[in-house]
C-alpha distance (Angstrom), angle and dihedral (degrees) to the residues before:
residue distance angle dihedral
M1 . . .
R2 3.79 . .
K3 3.84 91.5 .
K4 3.81 90.3 52.1
M5 3.81 91.0 51.2
I6 3.82 92.0 49.3
A7 3.82 90.4 48.2
L8 3.80 90.6 50.4
V9 3.80 93.0 49.2
M10 3.81 91.7 46.6
T11 3.81 91.2 49.5
G12 3.80 90.0 51.2
L13 3.80 92.7 49.1
C14 3.80 92.9 47.7
T15 3.79 91.6 49.0
A16 3.80 91.6 49.0
M17 3.80 91.2 50.7
L18 3.80 94.3 48.0
C19 3.81 96.6 43.2
P20 3.79 108.6 44.2
V21 3.77 118.1 -168.2
V22 3.78 110.0 -96.3
Q23 3.76 116.3 -146.2
A24 3.78 120.1 -145.6
A25 3.76 115.1 -105.6
S26 3.76 116.7 -105.6
V27 3.77 121.0 -118.4
D28 3.81 88.0 -117.4
E29 3.82 90.9 58.1
L30 3.79 91.0 48.5
A31 3.81 91.4 46.5
S32 3.79 89.0 53.1
V33 3.82 91.6 54.2
V34 3.82 93.1 46.3
I35 3.80 94.5 45.6
S36 3.80 90.6 48.3
A37 3.82 90.3 52.0
L38 3.82 91.4 49.3
E39 3.79 94.0 46.5
N40 3.81 92.8 47.3
K41 3.81 87.7 57.2
G42 3.82 93.2 44.9
I43 3.81 93.3 -116.5
T44 3.81 117.7 160.4
Y45 3.81 114.1 -134.8
D46 3.81 144.5 159.2
Y47 3.80 116.4 -129.8
D48 3.81 116.9 -153.3
K49 3.80 102.2 -164.8
E50 3.79 93.9 -178.6
N51 3.82 93.7 56.7
E52 3.82 93.5 31.9
W53 3.78 98.6 -127.1
I54 3.77 139.5 113.0
D55 3.83 121.8 -140.8
M56 3.78 130.6 -161.6
K57 3.80 141.6 157.1
W58 3.77 119.5 -124.2
T59 3.81 128.9 -163.8
I60 3.80 112.9 -139.4
D61 3.79 136.3 -176.4
G62 3.79 120.7 -109.1
D63 3.77 135.0 38.8
L64 3.81 96.2 -39.4
E65 3.85 93.8 59.9
E66 3.83 96.0 -172.1
T67 3.78 143.2 17.2
D68 3.77 137.1 -158.5
V69 3.80 109.5 -126.1
T70 3.79 125.8 -162.0
I71 3.79 125.8 -172.6
F72 3.80 110.8 -156.6
L73 3.80 116.2 -154.3
Y74 3.80 122.2 -153.5
D75 3.80 132.6 166.9
D76 3.81 89.6 -110.6
M77 3.82 104.5 25.2
V78 3.77 146.1 30.5
S79 3.79 118.0 -150.3
V80 3.81 133.6 -176.5
A81 3.80 124.6 -155.5
A82 3.82 122.4 -171.1
E83 3.79 112.1 -168.5
S84 3.78 122.6 -150.8
P85 3.81 112.8 -126.0
V86 3.82 86.4 -143.3
G87 3.77 116.2 68.7
F88 3.77 132.3 173.4
K89 3.78 138.7 -104.1
E90 3.79 120.1 -114.8
D91 3.80 92.7 -104.4
Q92 3.84 89.8 53.4
F93 3.78 95.6 55.4
E94 3.79 95.4 98.8
K95 3.81 93.6 49.7
M96 3.79 92.0 47.0
A97 3.81 90.5 46.8
I98 3.80 90.8 53.6
Y99 3.81 92.5 47.3
T100 3.81 94.8 48.0
T101 3.81 92.4 44.3
L102 3.80 89.6 54.4
L103 3.82 88.8 49.5
N104 3.81 92.5 48.2
N105 3.79 88.6 58.0
E106 3.82 89.3 58.8
I107 3.80 103.1 42.7
F108 3.80 129.4 73.0
Y109 3.80 110.6 -176.1
G110 3.78 100.0 56.2
E111 3.75 145.9 -1.5
F112 3.77 136.0 -119.4
R113 3.79 112.2 -123.3
L114 3.79 129.7 -168.7
N115 3.78 125.5 -151.7
K116 3.78 103.7 -157.8
D117 3.82 94.8 -170.8
R118 3.81 93.5 54.4
G119 3.82 97.7 30.9
K120 3.81 89.1 -127.8
I121 3.79 133.6 142.8
T122 3.79 123.6 -153.6
V123 3.76 135.6 173.1
R124 3.78 113.7 -143.0
S125 3.78 133.6 -168.1
S126 3.78 127.3 179.7
N127 3.78 143.7 -178.6
V128 3.79 122.4 -153.9
I129 3.80 112.4 -140.0
E130 3.78 114.3 -145.1
N131 3.80 109.6 155.7
V132 3.79 109.2 -18.5
L133 3.78 130.9 47.4
P134 3.80 113.9 -120.5
G135 3.78 117.0 -103.1
E136 3.78 128.5 -129.2
A137 3.82 92.2 -88.4
E138 3.81 91.3 56.5
I139 3.81 91.8 46.0
D140 3.81 89.8 49.9
T141 3.82 91.6 52.0
L142 3.81 92.5 46.2
L143 3.79 90.0 50.8
M144 3.78 100.0 42.4
M145 3.81 102.6 43.4
P146 3.84 98.0 65.6
I147 3.79 89.3 44.9
R148 3.82 92.0 49.4
Y149 3.80 91.7 47.2
L150 3.82 90.8 54.7
E151 3.78 89.4 46.6
K152 3.80 93.4 47.8
Y153 3.82 98.9 42.2
G154 3.81 102.5 24.4
D155 3.80 94.5 98.3
G156 3.80 87.1 66.0
I157 3.81 90.7 53.2
T158 3.80 91.0 53.6
A159 3.83 91.9 44.8
I160 3.79 90.9 56.2
R161 3.81 94.4 40.9
Y162 3.80 99.5 46.4
N163 3.82 104.0 22.7
D164 3.81 98.9 31.8
A165 3.81 86.9 -127.3
D166 3.79 123.5 -174.6
P167 3.84 108.5 -96.3
Y168 3.82 94.8 -140.3
E169 3.81 94.0 49.9
T170 3.81 90.3 43.4
F171 3.79 90.7 51.8
E172 3.82 91.9 50.2
K173 3.80 91.3 47.6
V174 3.81 93.3 49.6
M175 3.81 92.9 45.9
N176 3.80 92.8 48.1
A177 3.80 90.9 50.6
Q178 3.82 90.3 63.1
């Protein structure tokens, strides 16, 4: 019995030594990484420490021309949302939902989201933080993919919003233009 108890204690000690407890990163540490990545690329931003987010404007090619980008900082995640300057009217919700659903089936580093109450469209990407803070390359990808998706597929948003275009035909047109 004594040998079993010693073996159990030794196993517990060895496990504790090999698997140290990992503390979650603080929002301040994450903010430091994100701000460093932005500054190294010469990107202008506004940091709201109280609300734990970073805002910026971004000029993009295509019909949308620019987007408001927000980086949300959490103790276990960083998330980027790029909002389309062109939204949709209430009676266009279904068409926009079809179009963005078709797009979401084709993209990997973000997702189009619709806010029906506000008539707004955003593209959001995120990275869950478990043990290691993301590096500048990960921050760059998180930032750029929603912006690129708006740039790449924004002409379809404007076609539906201003021309009441068919979402399926618009999707095919946008995909064939790639």
